[in-house]
FIPA-790045 format. One record per residue (C-alpha): residue number from 1; residue in one letter; x, y, z. Coordinates in Angstrom, 3 decimals, always signed. Example, Ala and Ser with C-alpha at 12.3 -4.5 7.8 and 13.67 -1.06 7.14 Angstrom:
2
(1, 'a', (+12.300, -4.500, +7.800));
(2, 's', (+13.670, -1.060, +7.140));
//
This chain:
136
(1, 'm', (-12.318, +242.871, +132.348));
(2, 'a', (-9.612, +242.551, +129.411));
(3, 'i', (-7.997, +240.118, +131.165));
(4, 'l', (-11.082, +237.892, +131.941));
(5, 'l', (-11.437, +238.306, +128.016));
(6, 'l', (-8.421, +236.759, +127.159));
(7, 'l', (-8.482, +233.792, +129.476));
(8, 't', (-11.780, +233.048, +127.754));
(9, 'a', (-10.370, +233.318, +124.394));
(10, 'a', (-7.611, +230.905, +125.018));
(11, 'a', (-10.011, +228.755, +126.735));
(12, 's', (-12.052, +228.339, +124.257));
(13, 'a', (-9.327, +227.914, +121.290));
(14, 'p', (-9.180, +224.963, +119.609));
(15, 'p', (-6.608, +222.040, +120.255));
(16, 'p', (-3.631, +222.016, +118.022));
(17, 't', (-4.362, +219.822, +115.200));
(18, 'v', (-1.746, +217.514, +113.190));
(19, 'e', (-2.881, +216.637, +109.995));
(20, 'v', (-0.928, +213.569, +108.686));
(21, 's', (-0.852, +212.122, +105.214));
(22, 'v', (+0.994, +208.626, +104.406));
(23, 't', (+2.544, +207.558, +101.832));
(24, 'g', (+4.620, +204.263, +100.711));
(25, 'l', (+2.187, +201.627, +102.241));
(26, 'r', (+2.731, +198.181, +100.775));
(27, 's', (-1.058, +197.185, +101.052));
(28, 't', (-4.212, +198.582, +102.420));
(29, 'k', (-4.376, +195.479, +104.525));
(30, 'g', (-4.950, +195.983, +108.714));
(31, 'q', (-4.425, +199.168, +110.392));
(32, 'l', (-1.925, +202.079, +111.303));
(33, 'l', (-0.718, +202.450, +114.975));
(34, 'v', (-0.470, +206.067, +115.394));
(35, 'c', (+1.637, +207.537, +118.454));
(36, 'l', (+1.955, +211.307, +118.992));
(37, 't', (+3.835, +211.777, +122.294));
(38, 't', (+5.630, +214.893, +123.910));
(39, 'n', (+8.060, +212.061, +125.990));
(40, 'r', (+11.221, +211.791, +124.450));
(41, 'k', (+12.128, +208.769, +126.726));
(42, 'a', (+8.189, +206.934, +125.405));
(43, 'f', (+9.570, +207.484, +121.909));
(44, 'p', (+8.687, +205.583, +119.580));
(45, 'd', (+6.740, +203.539, +121.493));
(46, 'c', (+4.351, +205.100, +123.345));
(47, 's', (+2.484, +202.464, +125.483));
(48, 'k', (+4.529, +203.733, +128.913));
(49, 'd', (+3.250, +207.314, +127.971));
(50, 'k', (+0.140, +208.187, +129.793));
(51, 'g', (+0.167, +211.681, +128.075));
(52, 's', (+0.423, +210.206, +124.343));
(53, 'v', (-2.142, +210.530, +121.836));
(54, 'r', (-2.806, +206.857, +120.781));
(55, 'm', (-4.799, +205.546, +117.827));
(56, 'a', (-5.106, +203.346, +114.959));
(57, 'v', (-6.455, +204.151, +111.354));
(58, 'k', (-7.866, +201.891, +108.631));
(59, 'a', (-4.501, +201.283, +105.984));
(60, 'a', (-7.327, +202.168, +103.292));
(61, 'd', (-7.941, +205.190, +105.571));
(62, 'a', (-4.063, +206.410, +106.069));
(63, 'g', (-3.889, +208.504, +103.141));
(64, 'd', (-4.905, +211.739, +105.639));
(65, 'f', (-6.284, +211.551, +108.792));
(66, 'l', (-6.215, +214.068, +111.983));
(67, 'i', (-4.384, +213.687, +115.173));
(68, 'h', (-5.374, +216.160, +117.729));
(69, 'a', (-2.780, +217.186, +120.375));
(70, 'p', (-3.603, +217.767, +123.898));
(71, 'a', (-1.543, +221.174, +123.986));
(72, 't', (+1.144, +223.151, +122.254));
(73, 'g', (+4.364, +221.545, +121.949));
(74, 't', (+7.053, +219.456, +120.891));
(75, 'y', (+5.838, +216.211, +119.417));
(76, 'a', (+7.228, +213.180, +117.409));
(77, 'i', (+5.024, +210.646, +115.740));
(78, 'a', (+5.430, +207.255, +115.131));
(79, 'v', (+3.867, +205.116, +112.901));
(80, 'v', (+3.224, +200.941, +112.530));
(81, 'h', (+1.635, +199.501, +109.787));
(82, 'd', (-0.137, +196.810, +111.608));
(83, 'e', (-0.901, +194.543, +108.573));
(84, 'n', (-2.341, +191.475, +110.662));
(85, 's', (-4.252, +193.765, +112.772));
(86, 'n', (-2.862, +192.286, +115.830));
(87, 'n', (-1.504, +195.481, +117.540));
(88, 'k', (+1.711, +195.238, +117.586));
(89, 'm', (+4.710, +195.370, +115.547));
(90, 'd', (+5.527, +191.881, +114.550));
(91, 't', (+9.765, +191.174, +114.361));
(92, 'a', (+11.593, +188.690, +112.611));
(93, 'i', (+15.276, +187.881, +114.164));
(94, 'f', (+14.870, +191.681, +115.473));
(95, 'l', (+14.168, +193.441, +112.231));
(96, 'p', (+10.122, +194.365, +111.728));
(97, 'k', (+8.309, +192.333, +109.425));
(98, 'e', (+5.819, +195.295, +108.966));
(99, 'g', (+6.334, +199.106, +108.193));
(100, 'f', (+7.050, +201.864, +110.144));
(101, 'g', (+7.419, +205.741, +109.825));
(102, 'f', (+8.764, +208.522, +111.824));
(103, 's', (+7.368, +212.349, +111.592));
(104, 'r', (+10.292, +214.688, +109.561));
(105, 'n', (+11.088, +211.011, +107.955));
(106, 'p', (+14.163, +211.029, +109.795));
(107, 't', (+17.441, +208.283, +108.342));
(108, 'i', (+16.960, +204.788, +110.261));
(109, 't', (+20.025, +203.051, +110.410));
(110, 'v', (+20.426, +200.715, +113.123));
(111, 'g', (+17.320, +201.252, +115.571));
(112, 'p', (+14.582, +204.159, +115.720));
(113, 'p', (+15.197, +207.793, +114.998));
(114, 's', (+15.761, +210.231, +117.954));
(115, 'f', (+13.045, +211.823, +119.441));
(116, 'k', (+15.036, +215.036, +118.499));
(117, 's', (+15.302, +213.888, +114.305));
(118, 'a', (+11.534, +213.434, +114.689));
(119, 's', (+10.557, +216.156, +116.576));
(120, 'f', (+8.324, +219.244, +115.366));
(121, 'v', (+6.654, +222.017, +117.329));
(122, 'v', (+2.727, +221.789, +117.369));
(123, 'a', (+0.802, +225.096, +117.670));
(124, 'g', (-2.516, +225.245, +115.628));
(125, 'e', (-2.732, +223.633, +112.273));
(126, 'm', (+0.313, +221.507, +111.291));
(127, 'r', (+0.914, +218.867, +108.360));
(128, 'q', (+3.604, +216.045, +108.482));
(129, 's', (+3.903, +213.954, +105.822));
(130, 'i', (+5.225, +210.756, +106.557));
(131, 'r', (+6.881, +207.904, +104.486));
(132, 'm', (+6.335, +204.105, +105.438));
(133, 'k', (+9.636, +202.124, +105.039));
(134, 'y', (+9.861, +197.999, +104.702));
(135, 'm', (+12.729, +195.947, +105.787));
(136, 'l', (+11.320, +193.020, +105.139));
//
């Protein structure tokens, strides 16, 4: 009986949630393309990760939003400020023309950060503050 109650309580627990706040947007045009993944090989481009959580948030509403993680685990978040709303990051001579940011705000040198430098454990309710960066 106790095992059944424990399983029922675990099954009814809400999914883990990450509250994200984004700072440093240069405009409120367009949208933010957001990716939450546990797959280090798919980070930061989640297009090849069927288990990732991907969403678009209007740039005007990007100050604070929630991401519901599928389960507890180690995740990383990548954000692109898609200012022209074409659902991709635009580049010019290999440099991003639009802004980007990552969970834990790792230092950016050449190329995207590693999954490890952007990853954090999600269990219950978490908060991540992401500072946007612009190259051009």
